[in-house]
N, C-alpha and C positions, 0 to 999 in steps of 0.2 A: 472560519466559514468559508466556504468557497463561494466566487464570486457568480452573480445572475446569467446564465448562458443563453442566450436567445438564437434561434434559428429563422431566417425570413423567410416568410411567405408569401407567396405572389399574392398584393392588393387584394386583386379581383376576389382571391379564394378566402383571403383572412377573414373577410367579414359576415363570411355564411357562418361563423364559429361564434355564439356569444361566450367571449371571454370572461373571466370571474377571478378572481383575486386569491379564492379558496380553492382555485383548479389548475393544479401543475401543469395540467396537459394545456391548458389553455393559454399560457406565460407568452409563447413565440408569438401565438395569433394577435395579443393585445400590443405585444412592442411593435409587431408589423401593424397595425391599427394606427398606431401614435403616429409611426413614421409617416405613413400615407397624409395624416391628417397635418402634419407639420410642412409636409412637401406642399400641398395644396395651399396650406396659410403662407407659405412663402412664396408661393404663385402671383396671392391675392397683392402680396405686397412688394411686388416686383423683383423679388430675388430668386434666384438661382439654387434649388435646393441640393443640389450634390452636381460636380462637373464628371462623376463617376458614369460610365454605363454597366449598369449594373443588370444583369442577366436574371441572378436570382430574387431580384426584387424590381422590375421595370416599373418606371413611375408615369403617369400621364404626360402631356403637354401642357404644362399648368403658366406658359406665357399669357394664353389668353384672360388669365383670370386676373391680371392686373385692374386693380379699383382705387379710384381717387377718393369715391364717396362711400358712405354707410348704407345700408339698408335698412328698412324698418323690421321690427322684428316679427309683425304679421307677414310681410312678403317674405322673411326668410323662413318662414315655418309652413308658407304656401305650398312650395313645392313639394313638400312632404302630404299635403292635403289635410293637414290639421292646425291646429292654433298650439299656442306654447301652453296653455292650458290641458287642451285634451290629448300633446304629447308626454305628460303626466300621468296621465292614465291609461296611455296605452300600452299592450303588452308589449313584452321582449323578442316574442318571435314577429310580432306583426314590423317592430322597429329593425330588427334584424333584416327581415325580407326588403326595407324600403330604404337602408344602407346600402346593400348589395346592389339593389336596382340605381341608386345614384352616381355607385362607384362604378359600373359599367358607363353608366351615361356619360361622367365624367372622362373616360377613357376614350368612349365614341367622338363626343363632341363638349369640350371642355366649357362651363360657364359658370359665372357668378352664383347663378340661382340654385346650382344645385350642389354649388360647395357649401353657400350659406347655408341650405338646406343639411346637407351632412352635416355640417358643425354642432345643429341645431341636435339633430338627433343623436348626436355619439354624447354630446353631454349626460343623456340618460343612460350611460351605460351602464352595467355592473362594476366594470373593472374602473377603478380611479385614474389610472394612467390613461386609459383612453377617453376617459370623461373629460380629463385637464388638459391633453391636446384638442377635444374638440372647444371647450372654453376659449383655449389661449387663440383658435381659429375663427369661433363667435366674435370675439371682441375686433377683429378686422374686419368683419362684415357687417354687424348691428353696432349699437353702442353699450357699453360698459352700462352690466344693471345687474341687480342683486342673484338670478341665477349663475350668472359668469361669476362674482365674487364668493358665492356659496361654495363652487364647484371648485375653484382654485385653493379657497383658504383649507376645505376638506382634503386635497391633496399635500395642500402644504402640511398639514397634520398627521399625513399618513405614514406608518411606520415603514414602509417601503421607501428605501432611499432613491431610487430612480424616480417615483411617482412625486416625491417631495421635492425633487432639486430641480424637475420639469416645470413643476407649480411654482417656484420659487422665481426661476429663471422668465418664467411667462411675468408675473406679478413684476418683478424689477423692470418692465417695460410700460408698466401701467400706471402712471404718476400716482392715482388714487390708491394703489396697492402699496404702494414701494416701502410706508412706515411698517409694515408687517416682513416684508423681504430685509428690512434694516436691522431686524431681531437677531438677525444670523450675526452682524457685524461687530467688530471690537474695537475699542479705541487704540489708536495707534502704538503699539509697543515703544518702548526708550532702549536705545542702543547702548549697551554697558561693555567698558573697553575688558580688553583679556591680555595679559603677559605671554604671550605666544605666538608662535608662526607655523604655520603648516598650509597645505595643499590637500584639505582633505573635502569629501565629497559631501553636499548640504541637500536636503530635502526642504520643498515647501509645498503649501496647501493651495486650493482655489477660492474662487469667490463664495462668499457665506462660508466658510469650511475652518475659519479660525481654529476653532474650539475642537476638530476633530481631531483623534488619537494617532490613526494609522500613519502620519508621518515625524510623529515626534520618537525620541528613543522610548523604546518599550512597544511602542506601537507594530502592526503585523507587517506596515511594508517598510518602516527601518529596518526591524529585525532583520527580515528577510534580505534586505542590501546588504546587511553587516555580514550575514553567514553565507552568502551566494557569492558576494565579491568582496571578500575583505583585501583584495588588494586595492579597492578605493579607500580606505581608510576613513569611513563615514565618521563624521563632526558628531561630536557629542551632545551639539545643538540643532535644531532643525531652526529654518528661518521660519517667523509669525509676522504675519501682517495682517491688517485690517480686516481683509475680506470685503471689502467693499467696492460695489458696481457702480462704477463711473469711472471717465479720464482724468478725472481732477484727481481721486483718491488713488487711481492704480500709478498716477507720476509721483504723487507725496509719498508712495509707497516704495517707488522705486529710489527714489532720494534716500529712506531709509533703510533699503536692500545695500547702496551704495556707503553709507556709514558702517553699516553691521558688518559687512564684511573685512573692511578697516578694522573695527575695532575687533573683532573675532581673529586677525592678526592671520585673517586668508589670502594667499596669494591669487593664485589662478585656481579657484576651485572647478571641481565636476558640480553642476547644480538639477537636481531633480526640482520640475517643476507640473504641477497637474492645473491643468485650465488656466483659468487668468492669471493665476500664478504664475507661468511661460510668459503670459504679458507685463507682468512687471519685471521678470529678469529680462527680455526683450528690450524694456524701455530705460534700464540700469545701464544695457550695453551702451547706449548712446549718452551717456554721462561718465563712460570712461572704464565702466566693469569689465573685464575680460572673465573669460569663462575657459577651460579646456573642454570638457564635455557639456553642452547643454542640452539634456535629456526633457522634453516637450512633452506630456504626457495630456492627450484630450485636449490640446492647445485649439480655441475658436480661432481661425484664420480670419484675421484682419491686416489688411494692405498697410493700413497705417503703423502698426504695431509689429512690426516684422525686426529683428533685430539688426544690431550692427557687423556687420558680417567678419570684417575684418579684425573685430574683438573677442570673435570665437572660433575655435578651433575646430571642432565637428558638431553638428547638430545632429540628436539622433527623435527623431517625429514618430511616436507611440500613438496608436489609435486606433478606432474600431468606423466600421462603415456604417453609414447614417445614424450618427450619434443624434440620439435624440434631443439633449441640452443644448449643444451647439446649433442645432436647427432652431430652437426656441430662443437662441441669443442672438441668430441671423449673422453666426459666423458662416466660412466656407469650410467647407470638410478637407480642403486639399493645400496643402503647403508649397503652393507654386513657386519653385524658384531656381534661375539658372545655376546656384553656387553648388560646385562638387561636394561641398562641407553638408549638404542635408540628405541623411539616410532616413528614411518612412518605412515603417513597420506597422501595416494594418491588417489587424487580424481582429476579427469576431463582429457582434452586431448591437448595435441600437445603445448600449451601455455606459456610461460618459464615466462613471465611478471604476469599470472593469480595469482600466489602465495604471491602476494604483494596488492593485490585487494581487498579491504572489502569487494564488492560482492562476491566474492569467498568465502572468510572466514562464511560469513553469510551463505550463499546456503551450505556448506557444515557442518554447525556447529562446527567450527574448536577452536573459540573464549576459549570452556572451556577444549580443548583439552591441553591448555598450561600448 
């Protein structure tokens, strides 16, 4: 199955389209709407959504949106000229027009009232990706309430992988909803010793994704690496960790990785790691683990979790523009380092999972970049 390809649409135009999950022609509009909502959320939180200057996706100035206190729901809705109850009854064309108006206002004169109203309206979008991004933003401008919970839970249960990943990323930062996100976490596996020595390549997953198939023997990415880069001599086991979302868990899983590499008889392996699997790998380098090539796939950049560069020969940083899940994670989108060891390959838009899809690697000619 091919990965989801999205094209960026200027946010001032994207909201003129009613995005629907069953309409293939509106999927890029939905992703573009979600990206702008998350960029505005970043501004409310005092974050910088991206350091890139994107001609294809120009952002408003989000710095004036920073806010330390929550608005009342009624105040958040007031800028729409409707109560929360009336929003449920409002027709889609009216909401579409209001969101377009609010977007243009945010570009002209950024303000928290317009941002909060936009989040409220977005939660009623017929496209779950947009609704989830709206709910993530509404949590930061108002209180956590049933409408936000219901929207995120529906997104979590969505068959669309990006929607589900975005919902769980948002829930992981909301203490009352973390239990639902933890359903994706497994108990820490035990490392078992093997009598062999090798320097083969290894693949691992990201947060909440331990049970995924793509990174294991027989999985699509595993088999693609094996077929397209046989010189890497892919290891016959992949590294599985808890997938838990916490600093403490990642440190514990870094210790597991250190032990696992020794038990597997690996010397200085190549290591492919998706999302916060890259954080686990980076933390392991500070425990003495050495990698030949460290291939980071959609790694959420956090300064505190940079690798120990002296323990890595080369870092290949593969990512998309405006990664929605990284934005929800509050990570940065650019691996800033003066180290000549880091080579970044940035292709495609919005889709956090694209970087472990074989079709994505084929389309962008990445196999010979490793």
